C-alpha positions in Angstrom: -19.9 149.1 -153.0 -18.8 145.9 -151.7 -15.0 144.9 -151.8 -14.1 141.7 -152.8 -11.5 139.1 -151.0 -9.8 139.5 -154.7 -9.7 143.2 -154.8 -7.8 144.0 -151.9 -4.5 145.2 -152.1 -1.7 143.2 -151.5 0.6 142.6 -148.8 4.1 143.0 -150.3 5.5 143.4 -146.6 4.2 139.7 -145.7 7.0 137.6 -147.0 9.9 139.7 -145.3 7.9 139.6 -141.8 7.7 135.9 -141.9 11.2 135.7 -143.3 12.4 138.1 -140.1 10.5 136.1 -137.6 11.4 132.8 -138.4 15.0 133.7 -138.5 14.9 135.6 -135.4 12.8 132.4 -133.8 14.9 130.0 -135.0 18.0 131.7 -133.8 16.8 132.1 -130.3 15.2 128.8 -130.4 18.8 127.0 -131.1 20.2 129.7 -128.2 17.8 128.2 -125.6 18.2 124.7 -126.8 21.4 124.5 -126.2 20.8 125.8 -122.6 18.2 123.7 -121.6 19.5 120.4 -123.5 23.1 121.4 -122.7 23.9 121.0 -126.4 27.4 122.5 -127.6 27.4 124.4 -131.1 29.8 123.4 -133.5 31.4 125.7 -135.8 29.4 124.4 -138.8 26.3 125.6 -136.5 27.6 128.8 -135.5 27.9 129.6 -139.3 24.4 128.5 -139.9 23.6 131.1 -136.9 25.2 133.9 -138.5 23.5 133.0 -142.0 19.8 133.4 -140.2 20.9 136.6 -138.7 22.0 137.9 -142.1 18.9 136.8 -143.4 17.1 138.7 -140.6 18.6 141.5 -141.7 18.0 141.0 -145.2 14.3 140.6 -144.6 14.6 143.7 -142.6 15.8 145.6 -145.6 12.8 143.4 -147.7 10.4 145.1 -145.0 11.9 148.7 -145.4 11.7 148.4 -149.2 9.0 146.3 -149.8 6.5 148.8 -151.4 9.1 149.3 -154.1 8.9 146.0 -156.8 12.4 146.9 -157.7 13.8 147.2 -154.2 11.6 143.8 -153.1 13.2 141.9 -155.9 16.7 142.8 -154.9 16.0 142.0 -151.0 14.6 139.0 -151.9 17.3 137.7 -154.2 19.8 138.7 -151.7 17.7 136.6 -149.1 17.8 133.4 -151.6 21.5 133.8 -151.8 21.7 133.5 -148.2 19.6 131.0 -147.4 20.9 128.9 -150.7 24.5 129.0 -148.9 22.8 128.3 -145.4 21.1 125.4 -147.0 24.8 124.1 -148.6 26.2 124.5 -145.0 23.5 122.7 -143.4 23.5 120.1 -146.2 27.7 119.7 -145.7 27.0 119.1 -141.8 24.0 117.0 -142.7 26.4 114.5 -144.8 29.3 114.8 -142.1 26.7 113.4 -139.5 25.0 110.8 -141.7 28.0 109.8 -144.2 31.3 110.9 -142.4 31.0 110.8 -138.6 34.4 109.9 -137.7 35.6 113.0 -139.8 38.0 114.8 -136.9 39.6 118.1 -136.7 43.0 119.1 -138.1 45.3 121.0 -136.4 45.3 123.3 -139.1 41.9 125.8 -138.9 40.5 127.3 -142.0 39.2 131.1 -142.4 36.0 130.3 -141.5 36.8 128.3 -138.4 39.0 131.5 -137.6 36.3 133.7 -137.8 34.0 131.8 -135.8 36.6 131.5 -132.9 36.6 135.3 -133.4 33.0 135.9 -133.3 32.6 133.5 -130.2 35.2 135.5 -128.2 32.8 138.5 -129.0 29.6 137.1 -128.2 29.8 134.0 -126.8 26.2 133.1 -125.8 25.9 133.0 -129.9 28.9 132.0 -131.5 31.1 130.1 -129.1 31.9 127.0 -131.2 32.4 124.2 -128.5 30.9 121.1 -130.0 31.7 118.3 -132.8 30.4 118.9 -136.1 30.1 115.3 -136.8 27.9 114.6 -133.6 24.4 115.1 -134.0 23.8 115.5 -130.3 20.0 115.7 -130.4 17.4 114.1 -132.8 13.7 115.0 -133.1 11.7 112.5 -135.3 14.6 111.1 -136.4 16.6 114.4 -138.0 19.4 116.2 -136.1 19.2 120.0 -135.9 21.5 120.3 -139.3 18.7 118.2 -140.9 16.1 120.6 -139.4 18.2 123.2 -140.4 18.8 122.4 -143.9 15.0 122.4 -144.2 14.3 125.4 -142.9 16.8 127.1 -145.1 15.8 125.2 -148.3 11.9 126.7 -147.2 13.2 130.2 -146.9 15.1 129.6 -150.1 11.5 129.0 -151.7 10.0 131.8 -150.0 12.5 134.0 -151.3 12.6 133.0 -154.8 8.5 133.1 -154.9 8.8 136.6 -153.6 12.0 137.7 -155.7 9.6 136.3 -158.5 7.1 138.7 -157.8 4.5 136.2 -156.7 3.0 136.7 -153.0 
């Protein structure tokens, strides 16, 4: 009996593997770009790196439970929430860069800036914040890194929502 393409079993692990590879690739790419182009990561950039790493962990969990429909949906929903948070952060940074470039830092650090500073002391290569959030620093096709990050987070939200809804 011949097996048709439509009768092949699905690959429920695929969205999680794609998300895991994309997130790790984006973090690695960010670190390489910062070294090669001498770009300074700002606190919002560091938060986005942390969210990409959290997404990678959620995708890893999704890989582990991809054969269980409920586990797959829970992992995908977690990924969607993390990616949506990342889209908010990247969107906020994009707004600062486009509409409020004169935004300066105050003497008062918020809780998340203190957390980023602490993380930067622990793993400086990944999390050391020494840039200014309002400075785009580098652009590709007229888009800043924050804008590219926003696009990536939105794509990851779409992938996670599609996976959570049970569509492959």
